[in-house]
N, C-alpha and C positions, 0 to 999 in steps of 0.2 A: 744658779742661785741660789738653790732650794734653800727656805728657811726668809728670804729677803722678800718683802711685798712694800710696793708702793704707795703710800697713803694719797700723796698728791702727785698727780700729770705734771704738776708745774713748779713743784717746790721740792719736789725728795729727790734726792739722789744717792746711786753707793758709792765713793768714793775713797782713797786712801791717800795718805802720804807718810813722810817715811822720811830719813837721816839720810838714806844712800840709794842709788839708781837700782842698787842689789835688792835692797831691802824689799823698794818698792815693789821693781819688778816678783820677788818671793813672794810679799803679799797680795798680788793680783791675783795671782795664780791660785793662792787658796780662796779668793774671792769668785773665782771665774770656778772655780771643781762642783763638780756636778752633783756629788752627794755621795754616800758612805756606798751606794749599791754602782758607784758608777770604776769600779775596777782599779781605784786607787792613784788615778794619773792625775798631779796637777801640772798643767801646763805652766811650759818654761815661758818665761817674756825678754828674761834676761839680753836674746838675739834682739829684739825690738826695739828694746830701750837704747844699744848699742848704735843704730842705725843713726845716718845722721837727722838735723834740721830740713833738711831739702827739702821742698813739695808738701812743708804740713804747715797750715793755717792754725795760730790759734788769739783767739779772743780775750780779751783782758777789759773789766769795767773800772768805769771812773771809782779811784777809790774817796774819791772825796762826794760824791753820791750813795755809794755803800759804805762807808766806814761804822761801824757799830758804834752806838756812843756812849760814853764813856761810863763806867760803872757797868756797862752788861758786860764787858768781857776784862777780864783785872791783866794787863801788861806782865809778863813774868821779865823781870828784870836781867835774869842768865841768856833768856830769847836774845833780847833786847841787846846785851852787850855782844853775842856772836854776831847780830848783821852788824851790828856799826864795825866790829872788825876786820866784818868781810868784806866791808864798804871801804875802809881805810885798804885797802888791800887792795883793791880796787883804783885809787886816787879821788873818792869820794868823798867831797866834806862829811864831816859828823852832825847830824842833826842830833837835839836833844831829848825832842818828846815824840812818844811813840807812834804816835801818825808819819811824821817827818822823816823818822828812819825806818819805818817799812815802806813809806811811798817811794824813799830813795832805792831801796833794796828792790820796790816792784820795776820800777822805771827802769834801771840795773841789770833786769831778768829781761826784760823786753828787748832791752839792746844787745844784751846776748844772744838773743834769742833771734834775733834781725842779723845779727854778724856772722852769724854760722846758718844763715841759709834759709830759715823761717819767717815765715807772714805774718808779721802780729796786726790785727785789726784790733785797733782802739780808737777812743771808747765800744766796749759792745753796748749797744741798747738795749735792754733787757727791762722790762716791768718791774717799777719798784713792789716789795709785797705788800706794803701798805697801798697801793693802787687796785690792784690785781682780785680785789672779793675781799679778804683776809684783813683788811685793814683794824678790824677790831681785836682780835687776835694779837697784831702786830702792835698794835696802842699796849695791850696787856701785857706782852713780851717786853718791852720796852719803856712801860713804866708812864705808859701820858696818859 
């Protein structure tokens, strides 16, 4: 992971988001690539993502505690519409505000992981950024 460095050991991480499992596997392969002098090989994570959930433990934070304040992140209506569409396929009642739409999706994901053999830890207790010594910076970010 040449070129990536941690500014804070408690707050910064390198992660990936993608529309599909295959895209995520490819992206993680590029992130894990050593650099130009490593022979050009890109790790293949596709096989890892095809394994089951059995034996995996995933932690989820409490969305009510960790939801970003309105105005900091603007919801994208197209994304909300996709989530509502998926939830309706799962027979989950449609919610109209952004927080409840995402919370229903979040809860559906936890149930799916559990039903697929994974262990869900909820809620994972973390120290909120405003309480771990960077409160002033968070006040600036959150406009308080």
